[in-house]
Steps between C-alpha positions, in 0.01 A plus 500: 500500500441549125513838329208612285489761228180698490326770299244705689291813444466771763194711576599752231525231234880497478678173421742399776719191443734357764615197696388356835594200714199300619377147562274487195319713241197545726719658767646738242156607383379549859808707580448721194130551574595598853710781352211623287633341180309282256713201388467415131786253456702295752768254386777308668839656430686285252212379286225374733338171404774388268367668190758643270524873506342680208725649241444843642373604841199719557633710784847535646561537871575857595662652803297615800569860409356450153205307635415776743461743213312256284764482229610180332781388278469442129362165396748260352284461190553862404710501185547876484296778347204676651324272749187714496481464122534122527216489753289722276553276197410195706175662618413574137538131411300402809219741406481352149428155642295587807302763310386231257342301784780274623544486881798683644683190621457321166615815318818520707567128451454530124729801486767303682471227237473723192709812562836504323642806676713359788423786738124484461512120506675509837242745635218274381669199660546678833137619501372155406689337788333743742154460344527121507557521878170683541618860514327781314650675200543821700698325775713321244579830328582656837794260528652664191494875573767572239259400224163585651461813711335491839203703377460259208469199730246676724286606203505144365407373846195726492419371152522140620269581791239644264559252217609773257867416441494559123368861512741581783793353307404713201495817711834417659656443159363830369632682807849349474522565126403865547757529776774357276390721210537814712848396612595429138374841388704683762819309422445527125442875518846544656689278255524745205595811704763296685646382170512855361668632813758222495572559131547875555735435791703257288529755216616770741764268644620421148537871424672582828745215527575414137413772253567810710863408592581446131353838408695661784827351367417633152431846635825498699694414183337796324576736787137535609312400808155387602244764586349547846205265437727213392735558794203497737391164356847351546528638854155363580587157363824492702307601810245225441777242455667618823196534723279244324617195700448684829154615392406145398632364831300764688184410310551130574549570871194727501297230326588236759441747783153585368435130442582419863293794623215385279489174698397691811135597540563875515752490216278284283208739539721802427656343191162381371352846549794657317460259208140611455620861470744433216383693190329285237595164657334571835153547351540190287579296812204664676246415229650155449447419868144634488414306186635169629344548843150581370518222244589250772234639734240451229614142441491418872155657549365299205649180643289540813774586751386730781612862489719472811695203364495658155677811624752298701600297196510801271728689739774241448511570126586871547871538440544866593538504879364851563200414283452177694508683834220730382295204383560317829377801696189515282446127549501547877220757466300258284540232769364754750183547294572780253422454132789426264478824295468706820810338649704543179385862468627583848856403401477647146576159357360560151333779299160621623323410173587131533402502868160637403456213252598253774254661740216461251594136440505426872163668559334316210654161583698497175847557641670247270381683187604837644847367578533374143401842365752667733772259389419578134528873567839453665613278212411775253678765706801274541526443125480876444772563756727236351454646152572847632813385680621321187455815291674728751787265576556419132503868406732578790739219410510605135553866595777407742667278240489757220605775740813314611600401148433852369706654782802280423466549125466880524800529730718299264384672181538851647853414615593390150347814344685714750834353395419512129414872525837572663690335214618755240643421160 
């Protein structure tokens, strides 16, 4: 009995590849449909109808454990770098062609022929193979979750159903670019303070382990000794050198312990809740989640997806687990008939002002516009928080650096003055 490789989609839209022994492809498809799966690709293991294998495969077979969670391995045509960025750049090129009036399939085919970037060319080739077999663009993208997120494929599917792929593509691109810009701002705001702190630490080490011993030898030859401040610095450095490895080992063990605990449901919620309470960073994460969520909600509402499905898809994009649990509880209330702002207000999901704006938008039938306004308000607040954190952290790093250097310098200089005052001529 031959073995077939298949790629199917479950009821939640997750891509599940695997292998199955059957008499023919029809039997495989019937078996998958019987399990509630939608088959999208079935091939004989080893190459099928004698066609040579493509240079790179679209989807690799994953283990049953991975398939049960909806995860998949990296595609073989990934040449490194950020896969999300590659997918974003490809969608930009696709929008340029399709937005000018060219059909989606022809746009993808032309991109495969014209693109010089090997990564994007491979994506175009993989999509074109799926489109040429009669599949939609959304389903083709769903086979490459590393490059195109699940929400992206569902939004495009809604755009294909309504014939508005170009506007939907434009909104997706704007959303992803804003998301990447926020991440870049947060990382960039921490670069300078980190550099200052590292430089100060290096200077202190230079004083303690190179310059200070030489000064101590000079003072010993003159019959003097270091003052209390300098001795405290040396004692502290010796203590750090002695206990430092044990402290580092303890931190590593604690990190892995928390990481394992974080994989449990209770631990993940507790860790996520604690992260949101961290000064400065916690509020940035909070407003970042709210901005991205409302921006995506607005995009999905505009695309024509129903509110129930909209909320289900949006929930998957929330990274903070405690935040996601709150949103899930609110979503259950919406499914039971409550309004969205009323459900979110019950779990204190976002500030009351934004919930009032959402309530007005829902009552007037202009929810998409209200969600955009809410997302803009969170973007503004997020930018303000990032700027504030940068100012505070930079000032703190500079103060810490100058404080350490000044402490070492003062202790050394006062020791020298103390010896020079004791010298009589």
